[in-house]
N, C-alpha and C positions, 0 to 999 in steps of 0.2 A: 504495499498499500505507501502511495506517495507522500511525503512528508507535504502538512497542509496548516496553515496558518488561519481558520477559522474564526478566532477569538483578534480581533483586531488592538487590543489594548497593549500600552506599552508604558512604562514608568520611569522615570530617573532612581536610579539608583545612587546616590551622593557616597556611599563609602566604598562602590564599587569603584565611579567613577563614570560609569556606563547605563546604558539603556536598555532595562530587559525586557522581552516578549516572548510569547511562547508558541511553539510548535504544537503538532500531534502528529506521530504516527502510529496510526492504527487506534491503538486506544491509549497511547503511551505517551506522558506527555514528554516534552523536550524544551529546555531552560536555554534562552539565549540573552547573551550582553553583546552590546555593539558598543566599545572603548572611546569616550568621548575625542581620543585621539583619532580615534576611525573616521567619525561624524566629521571632525574637523578637516580633515585631510580629504575628504568630497566635494569640499567647497561650498556644502549646502547650509553653513551657519548664518543666520541675521544678522545684520550689522548694526539693527538696533537696539537701545537698551533695555533688556528685558532682565528676568533673575534666571540664573543660570538653566534652573529646571525646563522653563518654558523655551530655552533658546536650545538647547540638546534635545527637547520634543521636537521642535518645528523642524530641526535639520533632519531627525529622522523622518519622523514623516516626510519631507519633500524627496529624501532617500528609500522609501519603503522599500520599491519594486527593487532595486538593487541590492539592496540589504536584504530580503529575503529570497532574493537567485543567490547571493553568495552562503546565505544559512543552508538553502538546498542542497549547495556544492558541499557544504562542511561536511552535511549527514550522510549526504552521497559516499562519501570518502573514508568516515569512521563513525559509524553507528554506538552515539554514546546518549546520556541524557541530557548529559549539559557543553556547551559551547559557548567560550569567550571569542569575539569575532574581531582583531587586530587591525590596523591597517594595511599590514600586510596581506591582507585576508580580500583586498578590496584593488588588489592591481593586478 
């Protein structure tokens, strides 16, 4: 069964300095985190003065399709229940 992202929610995790989201492989829940450095390297960070949380969530939303594709590739290469996506994953 392919990895799906039926739950569109995402959350900024200050302690991890990342945005977290969830994917599903059948009945298995897979946790993903995208480091803020990776979001910054994608160039989608708004320049308007906002809180760090809203800035990183907006960057995630702007690049959601690319992020989900990278998440699918990561999961296809190694079936785990937890992934941290870094800037290197987007090259």
